[in-house]
C-alpha positions as CSV (number, residue, x, y, z in Angstrom):
1,M,-16.5,43.5,18.0
2,V,-12.7,44.2,17.9
3,D,-10.7,40.8,17.9
4,G,-8.0,42.6,20.0
5,P,-5.8,45.5,19.7
6,H,-3.2,43.9,17.5
7,R,-5.8,43.1,14.8
8,L,-7.0,46.7,14.8
9,Y,-3.6,47.9,13.4
10,S,-4.2,45.8,10.3
11,W,-7.4,47.5,9.6
12,Q,-7.8,49.9,6.6
13,P,-10.7,51.9,8.0
14,R,-13.3,53.8,6.1
15,L,-16.7,55.1,7.0
16,A,-19.7,52.8,6.4
17,S,-21.8,53.7,3.4
18,K,-24.6,54.8,5.8
19,A,-22.3,57.3,7.5
20,R,-21.0,60.8,6.3
21,L,-18.7,63.2,7.8
22,R,-20.3,66.7,7.5
23,W,-19.2,70.1,8.3
24,D,-22.1,72.1,10.2
25,K,-21.8,75.6,9.1
26,V,-24.0,76.9,11.8
27,E,-22.3,75.1,14.9
28,K,-18.8,75.4,13.1
29,Q,-17.9,71.6,13.7
30,Y,-17.8,68.4,12.1
31,M,-20.6,65.7,12.7
32,L,-20.9,62.2,11.8
33,V,-24.3,61.9,10.3
34,F,-26.0,58.5,9.8
35,P,-29.6,57.5,9.5
36,E,-31.8,59.2,12.0
37,A,-28.8,60.5,14.1
38,A,-25.6,62.3,14.2
39,L,-22.6,62.5,16.4
40,V,-21.0,65.9,17.1
41,L,-17.2,65.4,16.9
42,N,-14.4,67.2,18.5
43,Q,-11.5,68.4,16.3
44,T,-9.3,65.5,17.0
45,A,-12.1,62.8,16.1
46,A,-12.7,64.8,13.0
47,E,-9.1,64.6,12.0
48,V,-9.0,60.8,12.6
49,L,-12.2,60.3,10.5
50,K,-11.0,62.3,7.6
51,L,-7.9,59.9,7.3
52,C,-10.4,56.9,7.2
53,D,-10.3,56.5,3.5
54,G,-10.0,52.7,3.2
55,D,-6.4,53.1,1.9
56,R,-4.6,53.9,5.2
57,S,-3.9,51.5,7.9
58,V,-4.6,52.4,11.4
59,T,-0.7,52.8,11.9
60,D,-0.7,55.2,8.8
61,I,-3.4,57.2,10.4
62,I,-1.5,57.4,13.7
63,D,1.5,58.4,11.8
64,A,-0.2,61.2,10.0
65,L,-1.7,62.6,13.2
66,L,1.7,62.5,14.9
67,E,3.1,64.5,12.0
68,K,0.3,67.1,12.3
69,F,0.3,67.2,16.1
70,A,3.9,66.8,16.8
71,E,3.7,68.1,20.3
72,T,1.4,65.2,21.3
73,K,3.0,62.0,22.4
74,R,2.5,58.9,20.1
75,E,1.0,57.0,23.1
76,Q,-1.8,59.6,23.4
77,I,-2.6,59.7,19.6
78,E,-2.5,55.9,19.5
79,E,-4.9,55.6,22.5
80,H,-7.3,58.2,21.2
81,V,-7.3,56.5,17.6
82,V,-7.8,53.1,18.9
83,E,-10.7,54.1,21.2
84,L,-12.4,56.3,18.6
85,L,-12.2,53.7,15.9
86,T,-13.4,50.8,18.1
87,R,-16.4,52.8,19.2
88,I,-17.3,53.8,15.7
89,H,-16.9,50.4,14.5
90,N,-19.0,48.9,17.4
91,R,-21.8,51.2,16.3
92,G,-21.6,49.8,12.6
93,L,-20.4,53.0,11.3
94,L,-17.0,52.0,10.3
95,G,-15.6,49.3,8.0
96,T,-12.3,47.7,8.7
97,G,-11.2,46.7,5.1
98,L,-11.0,43.1,6.4
99,E,-14.7,42.3,5.5
100,T,-13.7,41.0,2.1
101,E,-11.2,38.5,3.6
102,S,-14.3,36.3,4.8
103,E,-16.0,36.6,1.4
104,S,-13.0,34.9,-0.3
């Protein structure tokens, strides 16, 4: 569960070890593949997840997408990124980079 929208911005998201971003050659689209299931991703969701490398913060991801999709308002990109990352995280498919804080 997300501890509020402000905490999400401190995440350095990365896909969980059980999840993989894969290009489906037949369907010509990205899919998020995990044990016994897969999610078909639209182009925007795929672009967001490609940037989830564990190094970039959510703010960095939003900034990179704003650069790539300059015609889109920051608020729209931000809303989409926050919604997507929250949903993927709640399914256990995304690490936040904050997990190690509780291990210290």
